[in-house]
Structure formats: C-alpha cells, structure tokens
C-alpha positions in Angstrom: 7.4 -15.4 5.0 6.2 -16.6 1.7 8.4 -19.5 0.4 9.8 -18.6 -3.0 9.8 -21.2 -5.8 13.2 -22.8 -6.6 14.9 -21.0 -9.4 17.0 -23.6 -11.3 18.4 -21.7 -14.3 21.5 -19.5 -14.1 21.0 -15.8 -13.7 24.3 -15.0 -15.4 22.6 -14.1 -18.7 20.2 -11.7 -17.0 22.9 -10.0 -14.9 25.0 -9.6 -18.0 22.2 -7.8 -19.8 21.6 -5.5 -16.8 25.3 -4.8 -16.5 25.5 -3.8 -20.1 22.6 -1.4 -19.8 23.9 0.1 -16.5 27.4 0.6 -18.1 25.8 2.8 -20.7 24.5 5.0 -18.0 20.9 4.5 -19.0 18.9 5.5 -15.9 15.4 6.8 -15.6 13.4 8.5 -13.0 9.6 8.3 -12.6 8.0 10.7 -15.0 11.2 11.4 -16.9 10.1 9.7 -20.1 6.9 10.3 -22.1 4.2 7.7 -21.8 5.4 6.0 -24.9 8.7 6.9 -26.7 9.3 6.4 -30.4 10.5 2.9 -31.3 12.9 4.3 -33.9 15.1 5.9 -31.2 17.5 4.0 -29.0 15.5 3.4 -25.9 17.2 4.9 -22.8 15.1 3.6 -20.0 17.1 0.8 -18.4 17.7 0.2 -14.8 20.7 1.5 -13.0 20.9 -1.8 -11.1 18.8 -4.9 -10.6 16.2 -4.3 -7.8 17.0 -6.2 -4.7 13.8 -8.1 -3.8 13.5 -10.4 -0.8 10.5 -12.5 0.2 9.7 -9.9 2.9 9.7 -7.1 0.4 8.2 -8.9 -2.6 4.6 -8.0 -1.7 5.3 -4.4 -0.7 3.8 -1.8 -2.9 6.4 0.5 -4.4 6.7 2.3 -7.7 9.9 2.8 -9.7 8.2 4.4 -12.7 4.8 5.8 -13.7 1.9 3.3 -14.1 1.5 1.3 -17.4 -2.2 1.0 -16.9 -3.9 2.7 -19.9 -0.7 3.4 -21.7 -1.1 3.0 -25.5 1.3 1.7 -28.0 2.9 4.1 -30.6 1.0 3.7 -33.8 3.0 2.4 -36.8 2.2 1.3 -40.3 4.3 -1.9 -40.0 4.9 -3.9 -36.8 8.3 -5.5 -36.8 8.5 -8.7 -34.8 11.3 -10.9 -33.5 10.5 -14.5 -32.4 12.5 -16.3 -29.7 11.9 -20.0 -29.4 10.9 -22.1 -32.4 9.7 -25.3 -30.9 6.2 -26.6 -31.0 4.6 -23.4 -29.9 6.8 -20.9 -31.7 6.8 -22.8 -34.9 3.0 -23.0 -34.9 2.6 -19.3 -34.1 4.9 -17.8 -36.7 2.3 -18.4 -39.5 -0.2 -16.2 -37.6 2.1 -13.3 -37.5 2.8 -13.8 -41.2 -1.0 -13.9 -42.0 -1.2 -10.2 -41.1 -0.2 -7.9 -43.9 1.0 -5.1 -41.6 3.4 -7.4 -39.7 6.9 -8.2 -40.7 8.9 -11.0 -39.1 12.4 -9.4 -38.9 14.4 -11.9 -36.8 14.1 -15.4 -35.4 16.1 -17.1 -32.7 16.6 -20.7 -31.4 19.7 -22.6 -30.4 18.7 -25.4 -32.8 19.8 -24.3 -36.3 17.3 -26.5 -38.1 14.4 -24.8 -36.3 15.6 -21.3 -37.3 16.1 -22.5 -40.9 12.6 -23.9 -41.0 11.2 -20.6 -39.6 13.1 -18.5 -42.0 11.8 -20.6 -44.9 8.2 -19.8 -43.8 8.9 -16.1 -43.7 10.4 -16.2 -47.2 7.5 -18.3 -48.5 5.1 -15.7 -47.2 6.7 -13.1 -49.5 8.8 -11.3 -46.8 12.5 -10.7 -46.9 14.6 -13.5 -45.2 14.8 -12.7 -41.4 18.0 -12.4 -39.5 18.8 -15.7 -37.8 20.1 -16.1 -34.2 21.2 -19.6 -33.3 24.5 -19.1 -31.5 23.7 -20.7 -28.2 21.1 -19.9 -25.5 22.2 -16.3 -25.1 21.7 -15.2 -28.7 18.3 -13.8 -27.9 20.2 -10.8 -26.4 21.6 -9.9 -29.8 18.1 -10.2 -31.3 16.7 -7.9 -28.6 19.5 -5.4 -29.3 18.4 -4.8 -32.9 17.1 -1.3 -33.6 14.6 -2.5 -36.2 12.2 -4.4 -33.9 9.0 -3.3 -32.2 7.9 -6.5 -30.5 9.6 -9.6 -29.2 7.5 -12.8 -28.9 8.9 -15.4 -26.5 7.9 -19.1 -26.7 10.7 -20.9 -24.9 10.8 -23.2 -21.8 9.4 -21.5 -18.7 12.8 -21.1 -16.9 13.9 -18.7 -19.7 10.8 -16.5 -19.9 11.9 -14.0 -17.2 15.3 -13.4 -18.6 14.1 -12.9 -22.2 11.3 -10.6 -21.2 13.7 -8.6 -19.2 16.2 -8.4 -22.1 13.5 -7.3 -24.5 12.4 -4.4 -22.3 15.9 -3.3 -21.4 16.5 -3.0 -25.2 13.4 -0.9 -25.7 11.1 -3.6 -27.1 7.5 -4.5 -26.2 7.4 -8.2 -25.3 4.7 -10.9 -25.2 5.5 -14.1 -23.3 3.9 -17.5 -23.4 2.6 -18.8 -20.0 3.8 -18.5 -17.4 5.6 -15.2 -17.6 8.0 -16.0 -14.7 8.3 -18.6 -11.9 9.2 -16.5 -8.9 7.4 -13.7 -7.1 10.4 -11.4 -7.0 10.8 -11.9 -10.8 7.1 -10.9 -11.3 7.8 -7.7 -9.4 10.9 -7.0 -11.4 9.0 -7.3 -14.7 6.4 -4.8 -13.3 9.2 -2.4 -12.3 10.9 -2.8 -15.7 7.8 -2.2 -17.7 7.1 1.0 -15.7 10.7 2.2 -16.0 11.3 1.4 -19.7 7.7 2.4 -20.8 7.4 -0.9 -22.6 4.6 -3.3 -22.3 5.2 -6.8 -21.0 2.2 -9.0 -21.7 1.3 -12.6 -20.8 0.0 -13.9 -24.1 -3.0 -15.8 -22.6 -4.8 -17.1 -25.7 -7.7 -18.5 -23.6 -8.9 -15.0 -22.9 -9.7 -14.8 -26.6 -11.7 -18.1 -26.8 -15.1 -17.5 -28.3 -17.0 -18.8 -25.3 -14.8 -16.8 -22.9 -15.3 -13.6 -24.8 -19.1 -14.2 -24.9 -19.3 -14.8 -21.2 -17.2 -11.7 -20.6 -19.6 -9.5 -22.6 -22.6 -11.1 -20.9 -21.1 -10.5 -17.4 -20.5 -6.9 -18.3 -24.1 -6.6 -19.6 -25.3 -7.8 -16.2 -26.8 -11.1 -17.4 -25.3 -12.9 -14.4 -26.4 -10.2 -11.9 -23.9 -9.5 -9.2 -20.9 -11.8 -9.7 -20.2 -14.2 -6.9 -17.8 -17.0 -8.0 -15.8 -18.4 -10.9 -13.6 -21.3 -11.7 -10.8 -22.1 -14.2 -8.4 -25.0 -14.7 -5.8 -26.7 -16.7 -6.8 -30.3 -16.5 -5.0 -32.0 -19.3 -3.4 -35.4 -19.4 0.2 -34.6 -20.4 1.9 -37.8 -19.2 2.7 -39.1 -22.6 4.0 -35.8 -23.9 6.1 -35.2 -20.8 7.9 -38.5 -21.3 8.2 -38.2 -25.0 11.8 -37.9 -26.2 10.8 -35.6 -29.1 7.8 -33.5 -28.2 9.6 -31.1 -25.8 13.2 -30.0 -26.3 14.5 -32.1 -23.4 12.7 -32.9 -20.1 12.3 -29.4 -18.9 8.6 -29.5 -18.3 8.6 -32.8 -16.5 11.5 -31.6 -14.3 9.3 -28.8 -12.8 7.3 -31.6 -11.2 10.5 -32.4 -9.2 10.7 -28.9 -7.8 7.3 -27.4 -7.1 4.1 -28.8 -5.5 1.7 -26.0 -6.5 -0.2 -24.9 -9.6 2.4 -24.8 -12.3 0.1 -23.5 -15.0 -2.7 -21.3 -13.7 -3.0 -18.8 -16.5 -5.4 -20.6 -18.9 -8.1 -20.9 -16.2 -7.3 -17.7 -14.2 -7.0 -15.2 -17.0 -10.6 -15.5 -18.3 -12.2 -15.5 -14.9 -10.1 -12.5 -13.8 -11.5 -10.7 -16.9 -15.1 -11.6 -16.0 -14.6 -10.1 -12.6 -12.6 -7.0 -13.8 -9.6 -8.0 -11.7 -7.1 -5.1 -11.8 -9.9 -3.0 -13.3 -12.3 -2.5 -10.3 -11.5 -5.5 -8.2 -8.3 -7.3 -7.3 -7.3 -10.7 -5.9 -6.0 -10.6 -2.4 -5.2 -14.1 -1.2 -4.8 -17.7 -2.3 -5.0 -21.0 -0.4 -3.9 -24.2 -2.1 -4.2 -27.9 -1.5 -2.9 -30.9 -3.4 -3.2 -34.7 -3.7 -0.2 -37.0 -3.5 2.2 -37.1 -6.5 1.6 -40.5 -7.9 0.7 -40.2 -11.6 4.0 -39.6 -13.2 5.8 -42.3 -11.3 3.1 -44.8 -12.2 3.3 -43.8 -15.8 7.1 -44.1 -15.8 6.9 -47.6 -14.2 4.5 -48.7 -16.9 6.1 -47.1 -20.0 9.8 -46.2 -19.5 12.6 -48.8 -19.9 15.1 -49.4 -17.1 18.0 -47.0 -17.3 15.9 -44.2 -18.8 17.1 -40.9 -17.2 13.6 -40.2 -15.8 14.2 -43.0 -13.2 16.5 -40.6 -11.4 13.7 -38.1 -10.8 11.5 -37.8 -7.7 8.2 -36.1 -8.4 6.6 -33.9 -5.8 4.1 -31.9 -7.8 0.6 -32.9 -6.7 -1.4 -34.8 -9.3 -4.3 -32.4 -8.7 -3.9 -28.9 -7.1 -6.9 -26.9 -6.0 -6.6 -23.3 -5.1 -9.2 -20.9 -3.6 -8.6 -17.2 -4.5 -10.5 -14.4 -2.8 -11.0 -10.9 -4.2 -11.2 -7.5 -2.5 -15.0 -7.6 -3.2 -15.4 -11.0 -1.5 -15.7 -13.0 -4.7 -14.3 -16.5 -4.9 -12.2 -18.1 -7.7 -11.4 -21.8 -7.8 -8.3 -22.8 -9.8 -7.3 -26.4 -10.6 -4.2 -28.0 -12.2 -3.9 -31.6 -13.2 -1.6 -32.9 -15.9 -0.5 -36.2 -14.3 -3.7 -38.3 -14.2 -6.2 -39.6 -16.8 -8.6 -36.8 -17.5 -10.3 -35.4 -20.7 -9.1 -31.8 -21.4 -11.0 -29.2 -19.5 -10.5 -25.6 -18.5 -13.7 -25.7 -16.4 -14.4 -22.0 -17.2 -17.3 -21.2 -14.9 -18.9 -18.0 -13.7 -21.8 -17.6 -11.3 -23.8 -14.7 -10.0 -27.1 -13.7 -8.4 -29.0 -14.4 -11.6 -27.4 -17.7 -12.7 -24.3 -19.6 -13.8 -22.3 -20.7 -16.8 -20.1 -23.8 -17.0 -18.0 -25.0 -19.8 -16.7 -28.4 -21.2 -19.4 -28.8 -22.3 -20.8 -25.3 -22.5 -24.1 -24.9 -20.7 -25.9 -22.0 -19.0 -28.8 -21.3 -16.6 -29.9 -17.7 -16.1 -33.0 -16.1 -14.6 -35.4 -15.0 -15.9 -34.4 -16.6 -19.3 -34.6 -20.1 -17.9 -37.1 -21.3 -15.3 -37.3 -25.1 -15.7 -34.2 -25.9 -13.5 -32.5 -27.4 -16.6 -29.2 -26.4 -18.4 -29.9 -24.3 -21.5 -28.1 -23.9 -24.9 -25.3 -21.4 -24.6 -25.2 -20.9 -28.4 -28.5 -19.1 -28.2 -26.6 -16.1 -26.9 -24.1 -15.9 -29.8 -25.9 -13.4 -31.9 -26.3 -10.8 -29.2 -23.1 -11.3 -27.2 -20.4 -12.7 -29.4 -17.4 -10.3 -29.3 -16.9 -8.2 -32.4 -13.6 -10.0 -33.0 -15.4 -13.3 -33.4 -18.0 -11.7 -35.6 -15.4 -10.2 -37.8 -13.3 -13.5 -37.9 -15.9 -16.2 -37.8 -13.5 -18.9 -39.1 -10.0 -17.9 -37.9 -7.0 -19.9 -38.9 -4.5 -21.5 -36.5 -4.7 -23.8 -33.5 -6.9 -24.0 -30.4 -10.1 -23.3 -32.2 -8.9 -20.0 -33.6 -8.1 -18.2 -30.3 -4.4 -18.0 -31.1 -5.1 -16.1 -34.3 -7.6 -13.8 -32.5 -5.1 -13.0 -29.8 -2.3 -12.2 -32.3 -4.6 -10.2 -34.6 -5.8 -8.1 -31.7 -2.4 -7.4 -30.3 -0.9 -6.5 -33.6 -3.9 -4.3 -34.4 -3.4 -2.4 -31.1 0.3 -1.9 -32.0 -0.6 -0.7 -35.5 -3.3 1.7 -34.5 -1.7 3.0 -31.3 -4.3 1.5 -28.9 -4.0 0.5 -25.3 -3.3 -3.3 -25.1 -6.1 -5.5 -23.8 -3.9 -6.6 -20.9 -0.6 -5.5 -19.4 2.2 -6.4 -17.1 -0.1 -6.2 -14.0 -2.3 -8.9 -15.5 0.7 -10.9 -16.4 2.0 -10.8 -12.8 -1.4 -11.4 -11.3 -2.3 -14.4 -13.5 1.1 -16.0 -12.8 1.4 -15.3 -9.1 -0.4 -18.6 -8.2 2.7 -20.4 -9.4 5.0 -19.5 -6.4 2.2 -18.7 -4.0 0.3 -22.0 -4.4 3.6 -23.8 -3.7 4.1 -21.6 -0.6 0.5 -22.3 0.6 0.9 -26.0 0.2 4.1 -26.0 2.1 2.3 -24.2 4.9 -0.6 -26.8 4.9 -2.9 -24.6 2.9 -2.3 -21.4 4.8 -3.5 -18.3 2.9 -0.8 -16.4 1.0 -1.2 -12.7 0.2 -1.4 -11.9 -3.5 0.4 -8.6 -4.0 -1.3 -5.6 -5.5 1.0 -5.3 -8.6 -1.0 -2.3 -9.8 -0.1 -0.3 -6.7 -3.6 1.0 -6.3 -4.6 1.4 -9.9 -7.0 -1.6 -9.6 -9.6 0.7 -8.1 -10.0 2.5 -11.4 -12.4 1.0 -13.9 -10.8 0.7 -17.3 -11.1 -1.3 -20.5 -9.7 -4.7 -21.1 -10.5 -7.6 -23.4 -14.1 -6.5 -23.7 -13.1 -3.9 -26.3 -14.8 -1.8 -28.9 -14.1 -2.3 -32.6 -11.8 0.4 -33.8 -13.0 2.7 -36.5 
C-alpha cells in the first residue's frame, strides 16, 4: 500500500462545489460530449458524485470519460482569463497576460483586498476594462469560476489550494492552468484526470522550465537524434530558500515552510522532471513506471531558525521532517533512468541540473555544457551556444528578448498557451503530464517511509502513452 501524503486543508470547499454541480443534475457519460464544447454555453459536464479513491485503487487504470490526449481548444478571437492568487507569483504573471493583445483579464481573486486592487489597477493601466474583483474570503474563487464570460482560470495560490481550485474551474466549464505542484495527493491527481476527461476541459501544470531556451534547444536536439538513443536524464530544484521561508512578508503566512513538517519526500519535482520527461517523450511513446527515493536528515531549517529567529517566534513550535536533500531514481518503460533532486534547506547555488545523456553524448546545465560524438572528439566539454542557430525553438527565435521573469520562460509559456487557445490548437501538455510530473510528491514520501522501496507510478494516460504525439517541440502555426 502506497502511503498517501497528509492532506491538511479542509475539503469542505471542494465538496460544496461538487454538491452544487450534482444538485443541478449535470452528469456525463463517456463519449456523450463532443471533444470540445463551446465556451459560451453553460458547460454541463460535471460529476454526479466525487470519485471514491483509496490507496489500493489510486493506481488502477480506469476511464470515466474519453481521453484528453490530442484534444484541441476551441478557437476564439479573444481569450478571457480569470486569475486566482495575487501574491508574488500571480502579481508577477498578470503583466504577461496583459502583454498579449488577444487576451483580456476579466476577473481577479485574492482574499487580501489590497492585492486585488493592485491587480485591477494593472489591468486598467493596460487599457482594458476594470476586472471583476473577488476578495470575499478564501472561497470566493468559486464565484469567479462560475462566471459565464471566462475561458481560462490561472491559479497561483499556496499548494494546498491548487486541487480545489482546479476542480472548481473544470466543474464550471473552464480550462485551468495551475502553478506547481498541481496537487499533493495521488488520489487528487487521479481525480483531476477524471474531471478533465469528464468535463472536456484541459487541466495543465504550468511548468515554465519546459519553455526555457536551453530546455527547448535540448528537446529539439534529442528529437533530431543528436544524443543517439536516450539513456538517462536528471533534473532538480536545488535552491536555498531558508531566508524566504522564514521571511514574515515574502509568503502569505508560513504555508511553504509548514510542508516541511508534514512530508519527507520531493516537495517540488516539476521544474526538473518536466523538461526531462519531454526529452524522453514521457506520455508520448514512453512512460515512467516506478520511483525510489532517499533522503538526508532534516537539519537545515532547524539550524537556520536557531541562528536567525528570536525566542518566541511561532516557528519554534515546528518540527521539520523534510530531508534537506532528496534524491529519487525514476525508471521508464523503455528502461531509461531519471534522477530527481530536491534541496531548499541547505546552502546551494540555484541549479535545476537539467541533464540528458544518450549513446552519442551528454548535456549538462548550470553551467550549460555539452559533449557529443562525432561533433567533439577531444574529451572536453564544448560550447552549447554553438547549437543555437540550428536547434533553438521557433518560439525563442520569434521572441529573442521576451519580457518577464525567469529569463523569459514565463512569457514564452503564457504566449504559447494563449496562442493555442486563440488558434484552437492542442496544448503542448495536458492533465496527464500534470499528474505525472507531480506524482513524485506523494510517491517519494511513500518510498522514503518504506526505506527507499520502489513505488509504482500510475499510468495516468490509461494506455495512450504508447501513441507518439506532439508536445512542447511544436511547429510554428501558419
């Protein structure tokens, strides 16, 4: 039995949303709806009742609706967006939506009124009508999702709220994009998959690192065969966050630090896992099948607290169990190996590792370096930038100096997603990728509790992974 991650927040809000939908008699059978219904209509694809998922059944393949693999958006001239969560991330991202002339920010939501007012002022300053504001407590996102003039909901809230908000968006007929991780429990990942298939609405993990310039270049090189047959890859989130986690102002409360009192495994696998999964065509010709995780003692946060926090600070009541460094080994159906690392509690320069190796050579990032045969024969790392002209993705050629944070990858991600919605294209990734990239959160915890015993990674695609299909390595639309 796989141990499930603790689920701290109340499920009352989620159940209330489901009850409202079920009360309206909005059921759906597999195949009863077209592949993508019009967004102008009231979407009638809710669930009759919440699926009952236990640890024993969480990994079992079952389908409650047709697959969402390869399902396009409806094309539209204007993409209408609602934003939930206006802290550091949401406030930074709103400008990227406003930078796109075919996107309109219709509504914003956050329990802190000052944040919604600041966001609304940005929308007006960009020349758009003032958005509707939802700031009446932590449940007000449900009212935003119930609007009939929204196409897409963007969620940038603390992790414990992601599942409920993604669920509310889909039950109300909206596509939804969620910051990492999309959910914290295996059964919740399955429920998001089920809901996406039932409601015919996409639920996407907005993994910006998949749109990094280096990541997209490596992806195209891998698909062109430059690495030969792929053998192994690695990704990480090694980022010293001790000061931010104890800051009284950076996060809205101690929510991120408190996860270190509940889970031992990899809390944030997506940044490292997503790009490597793309290189290996996970869910598009290969799939990940198992994960084994190991961790160090949990010492870093307690030592930082002792050195920096005054007596009587609320953090002194906390006991940290999250390993300072977690290392996970993931195997794929084709026998490839992916190493994942997580470390936010010890001194370390920022690194996502971002490595790929095959029968013809290897790439490693931070700093970027490459060695490929027959291009290189002197047993020395070579200049990765020499491959830019041939292998840079068309998005980076078209947007050579993108605005926004994280080196421009945030803008590239939002631009591409909104472009797909406008033109009626298949999104670059879907709910199956969201569930797969997030599955290490509960499964690494379960593995570590079992002394590193391998844990099965479910096939969220229910067999669709065997079919080759497009992903982030896209063609430029006409």
